[in-house]
N, C-alpha and C positions, 0 to 999 in steps of 0.2 A: 575361837572354835571350841565347842564343848567336847568332852571325852566321848559322849555318845555319838556325836557326829563324826568324830575321827574314826571310831570303831566301825561305823556304818560305811565310811569311805574305804577303809581297808578291806572290809568284807566284799564290797562292790568290786574293787580292783582285783581281789582274789578270784571272784567268780567270772569276771570279764577277761582275765588274762590266764591265770593258772589252770582253772577248771577246763576251759576249751583246749589248752595245751595237753592236759591229761587225757581228754577224750580223743584227740587226734593221735596221741602217742599210743593209746590202747587200740584204736582202729588199725594203726600201722602194725601193731603187735599181732592182732588177729589175722591180718593179711599175710604176715610173714609165716605164721604157724599153719596157714593153709597150704604152704608149699609142700610138694611131693616128698621131700626128704624128711619132713616131720611126721609123715603118715606111716613110716616104717616102724615106729613105736607109738605109744599113747601120748608122747610128749606134745604133739600137735593138738590132740584132743583136749588135754588139760590146759595148754596155753590159750587156746581159743575160748575155753570156758572161763578162765580167769580174766582174760581180756574183756569178754562180754559182760561179766559180773561187774568189773570196774567201770565200764561204760555206763551200765544201768545205774550204778550207784552215783556216778558223777552227774548224769542227766537228772536223776531224781533229786539230788542235792541242789542242783542249779535251778530247775524249773518248778519243782513242787515244794520241797522242804523250805527253800528260801525264796519263794515267789515274790515276797514283799520287797526284796531288795531290787529285783529286776523289773517287776511289773507294778510295784506299789500296791499290791493286792495280796493279802495273806490268805491263801487257800484254806488253811487249817481253821480259819475263823468263819468260813462260809456256813458251817452247820456242825452239829455234834457228830454226825456220821463222818464228815470230812476230817474233823479233828482226830477222831479215833483211827480212821483209816490211814491218814498220813503218818501219825506216830507209830502205828503198828508196822507198816511197811518200811518206815525209816529204819527201825531196828532190824527187821528181817533181811532187808537187802544188803545191809552192811555185813551180814554174816556169811553170805554166799561165797565170796572169794576165799576167806579163811577155810571154809568147809572143803572147797575144791582142793586147796593146797594140802590140807590134812589127808584127804583121800589119795591124792597123788603120792604123798610120802608113804602112806600105807601100802600103796601099789608097789613102790620100790622095795619096801621092807619084805613084802611077801615074795617078790621076785628074787631078792638076794638070799633069803633064808629058805625058801621053799620053791626053787626054780622049776621043779617038775610037778608040783602040786598046785591046786587052786588055779588051774589054767583058765577057768571060766571068768576069773576076775579081769583078765586082759581084754575081754570083749566090751566094746563101748556101750552096748545096751545095758550090761550089768553095772558098769561104772556109773552110767547116768541114773540108773535105778537107785544105787547106793546114795548118790549125791542128793537126789530128790527126796529120798526117805529121811536123810539127816536134816535137810532143810525143813521138811514137814514136822519133824520132832522139835526142832528149834522153834518153828512157828507155833507149836502148842505151848511151849514155855513162854512165848511172847504174848499169849492171849490176854494177859493181865493189862497190856497196853490198851486194850479196848475199853478199859474203865475210864479213860481220859474223856473229858467233856469241856464245854465252854463255861467259864466261870467269870463273874464280874470281879474286878479289883479296883480299889481306890487308893490313891497316893497323893501326897503333897509335893509339888515341884519346889524348886529353890525360891520361887517367888511366893511360896505358901498358897498356891492356887490348887484347889482340890480337883484332881483329874480322875475320871472314871474310864476304865478300859476293860476289854474282854480278852482273856487269854485261854489257850488250850492247855489244860493241866489236870492233875488228879490230886489225891491226898498225898501228904508228905511220905507216909509209909509206902504207898504204891510207887511213888517216884523213886524212893531210895531202893526199893526192891528191884524195880525194873532197870535202874541204872547199874546196880551191882550185878544183876543177872546178865545184862547185855555185855558188860565188861568181861565177866567170867566166860561166857559162851563165845564171844567174838575174839578175845585176846588170850586169856590164860589157858583155856582148854586146848585150843590149837597150838599155843606156844609150848605147853608141857608135852603134848602128844608128839609134835614134830621134833622137839629137842630130844626126847627119849628115843624115838625111832631112828633119828639121825645118828645118835651115839651108837646104837646097835648096828646100823648099816655100816658105819665107818669101822667099827670093831670087826665085823664079819669080813669086809673087804680087805682090811689089813691082815687079818688072820689067814685068809685063804690065798693072799697074794695073787689076786686076779691079774692075769696078763692078757691084754686086749690084742691077741694075734688074729683071731678070726673076725670076719666082718660082723657076724651077729653079736659076738661078745663085745666087740668094740662099740657097737651101736648101743647095747645095753649099758655098758660102762659109761658112755657119754650121756645117756639118758639119766643115769643115777647122778652124775656130776651136775647136770643141769638142774635136777630136783634139789640137790643140796644147795646150789647157788640161789635158786628162787626162795628156798626156805630161809637162807641167810638174809636175803633182802627183807622178808617178812619179819624175822626176828629183830633185825636192826630197826625197822620202822616202829614195831610195837614196844621197843625198849627206849625210844627217844623221849 
């Protein structure tokens, strides 16, 4: 069995087993966050958003980005437009969940440091506007991915047989720029922002010695702990 075939089998098992589990887990997460107790703060709204973003990313990964593994048909090779579109949205969709996590952390930061100011930010329509605006800005940074197109390639197999294939790619500089840009926007910007804001939140909570006696204060304190926990998961995943 060749190394290429082994890799193919591993990827297929990953998509047939782990990806569906991830989709079902996130569907369950969305269902849980629709419960009434999560509507008392914006925790439910953020949880539903992150869950939906993860579901979208997994479905896109399984049925569009890696269609060749499941359906033996590479959608990105159908045309130049499909090539560009799939690469573009592959980058953009991956950034949605980190954006929501970052906005959620900013929400907690504003609430802890300025509890009586910026009340408008707690409204879900403003939060949604902020998220969509950031996604739109990131989408503008990702426009360079639209320079991808179908290009022929030739290579010799182990039997010295010349094989011609078509791939969806771009110039080396563009690939390097988009890879670096995607990594910075998807990982390092959220990582640095959440880490910095979390340090400030913990510092403020420690300094003020918040005591969760009242129902509202306890709710806000639990929300903050939940945000810190979700950020911890994100930080752990991105540093693996």
